[in-house]
Each structure stands twice: as C-alpha cells, then as structure tokens.
C-alpha positions in Angstrom: 123.0 208.8 110.4 121.0 207.7 113.4 119.7 204.2 114.1 116.1 205.1 112.9 117.4 206.2 109.4 119.5 203.0 109.1 116.5 200.9 109.9 114.4 202.8 107.3 117.1 202.3 104.6 117.3 198.6 105.4 113.5 198.3 105.2 113.5 200.1 101.8 116.2 197.7 100.6 114.2 194.7 101.8 111.1 196.0 100.1 112.9 196.6 96.9 114.3 193.1 97.1 110.8 191.7 97.6 109.4 193.8 94.7 112.0 192.3 92.4 111.2 188.8 93.6 107.5 189.3 93.2 107.9 190.5 89.6 109.9 187.4 88.7 108.2 184.2 87.6 107.4 182.5 90.9 105.1 179.9 92.3 101.7 181.3 93.7 102.6 180.1 97.2 105.9 182.0 97.1 104.1 185.1 95.7 101.6 185.1 98.6 104.4 184.8 101.1 106.4 187.6 99.5 103.4 189.9 99.3 102.5 189.3 102.9 106.0 190.1 104.0 106.2 193.2 101.8 102.9 194.5 103.2 104.1 193.9 106.8 107.4 195.7 106.1 105.4 198.6 104.6 103.6 199.1 107.9 100.3 197.4 107.3 98.8 195.6 110.3 98.7 191.8 110.4 94.9 192.0 110.7 94.7 194.1 107.5 97.0 191.8 105.6 95.1 188.8 106.9 91.8 190.1 105.5 93.3 191.1 102.1 95.3 187.9 101.5 93.1 185.4 103.4 96.0 184.2 105.6 96.5 183.9 109.3 98.5 186.3 111.5 100.8 183.4 112.2 101.4 182.9 108.5 102.5 186.6 108.2 104.7 186.5 111.2 106.3 183.2 110.3 107.2 184.2 106.7 108.4 187.7 107.9 110.7 186.0 110.4 112.0 183.6 107.6 112.7 186.5 105.3 114.5 188.5 108.1 116.8 185.5 108.9 117.3 183.9 105.5 116.4 186.6 103.0 114.5 185.6 99.8 115.7 182.0 100.2 113.6 181.9 103.3 110.3 182.4 101.5 111.1 180.2 98.5 109.6 176.7 98.3 111.9 174.1 99.9 110.6 171.0 98.2 111.3 170.7 94.5 110.0 167.1 94.0 112.0 163.9 93.8 114.6 163.1 91.2 113.3 160.7 88.5 114.8 157.3 87.9 115.5 157.9 84.3 117.4 160.9 82.8 115.7 162.9 80.1 117.9 161.2 77.5 117.0 157.7 78.8 113.3 158.7 78.9 113.5 159.7 75.2 115.3 156.5 74.4 112.6 154.3 76.1 109.8 156.2 74.3 111.6 155.7 70.9 112.1 152.0 71.7 108.3 151.7 72.4 107.3 153.6 69.3 109.5 151.3 67.1 107.9 148.1 68.4 105.0 146.4 66.6 103.4 144.9 69.8 103.7 146.1 73.4 103.8 144.2 76.6 104.1 145.5 80.1 106.4 142.7 81.2 108.6 143.3 78.2 108.9 147.0 79.2 109.7 146.1 82.8 112.5 143.7 81.6 113.8 146.3 79.1 114.1 149.1 81.8 115.7 146.7 84.3 118.2 145.3 81.7 119.1 148.6 80.0 119.0 151.1 82.8 118.8 149.1 86.0 115.5 150.7 86.8 112.6 149.0 88.5 109.6 151.1 89.5 107.6 150.4 92.7 104.3 151.1 91.0 102.9 149.9 87.7 101.6 153.5 87.1 105.1 154.6 86.2 105.2 152.1 83.4 101.7 153.1 82.2 102.9 156.7 82.1 105.8 155.7 79.8 103.3 154.0 77.5 101.1 157.2 77.6 104.0 159.5 76.8 104.7 157.2 73.8 101.0 157.6 72.9 100.5 153.8 73.2 97.6 152.0 74.9 99.3 149.5 77.2 96.4 147.2 77.2 96.9 143.9 75.3 95.1 143.6 72.0 93.6 140.5 70.5 93.3 139.6 66.9 89.8 138.2 67.2 87.0 138.8 69.7 87.1 135.8 72.1 83.3 136.1 72.6 82.6 135.9 68.8 79.8 133.3 68.1 79.0 132.7 64.4 75.5 131.3 65.2 74.6 134.2 67.4 75.7 136.7 64.7 73.8 134.9 62.0 70.6 134.9 64.2 71.0 138.6 65.1 71.6 139.5 61.4 68.5 137.6 60.4 66.4 139.5 63.0 67.8 142.9 61.9 67.1 142.1 58.3 63.4 141.2 59.0 63.0 144.3 61.1 64.5 146.5 58.4 62.2 145.0 55.7 59.1 145.5 57.9 59.9 149.1 58.7 60.7 149.8 55.0 57.3 148.6 53.9 55.4 150.8 56.3 
C-alpha cells in the first residue's frame, strides 16, 4: 500500500470517529467543532464551511489541528464547571432540614451550614438558591402588618360603604 492509500484510510477512520461522536449526545459547541472538522477532512474548502456553519477560517483550522493532535478529546469542552461545596446527599439533607422547620431565617441557615458541613458561601445568592430548591420564600414574614392603622381602616371602610350605597341606588 502506498502513502496516499494510507492517508486515505486514516482520513476515513477519522471521519468515522467524528461521525460516531456527532451522533452521541454532545454539547452544541462540540457538535459545531466536530462538523467543521469532518467537513474539512472530507475535502470541503474552509470558505465553504465558514459560510455553512457561520464560523471563521481560523475556527476550522484550530479545531482541525486540535483533533489531529489530541483526537476527539481535543474538540471536547475543557471546562466542566466548578465543584459544589455540598455533595448531593448534603444538599438533600439541607433541603429536608429547611422543609421540616416552621420558620426560616437566613442567619440560621448560614450557621447550620457552617456548623454541620463547614460550608460558608461567599455570596448570599447561594443561600437563597437553597431556600428556592426547598420551595421556601427566604423573606422574613410578620404576623401583623406594621403599617396597620385602625382609624385609617375605619375611615376607608366608611367611605366605601357610602360609595357602595350611592351606586346601588342609582
């Protein structure tokens, strides 16, 4: 077998590998990369690929080079997000603790997480998200309206009653 035939076989192998990757459940960004590389290996020009996929020629060349040097791993996303402070089990435990409480308080949640799991979030948003996952409004409730004024209510009620009686008679 000559060198040209070997290159052709390698290219067919790479294209088959890309086809398999494309058919798997992948992120849209990985999919675009894989399609661009597959089209380039199939002999399409960079300009043609660029128009079809809406990417730059640099994008195509970069991801083709990544694929050639690292294989499928080269076109996969590198960043997978940060690791959470709480494990899934701990998260469930905190949510159950919140659901079993009668009253909720942000400071109490902060203390509980620090005491039980040694976790202190940098942002209050993380605590609010725990309340949200437990389907709890984190805002403090009050038993009575602090702006309640009996005299004002009586006066408003009297006005409404008079208005109602006038409109009923018409």
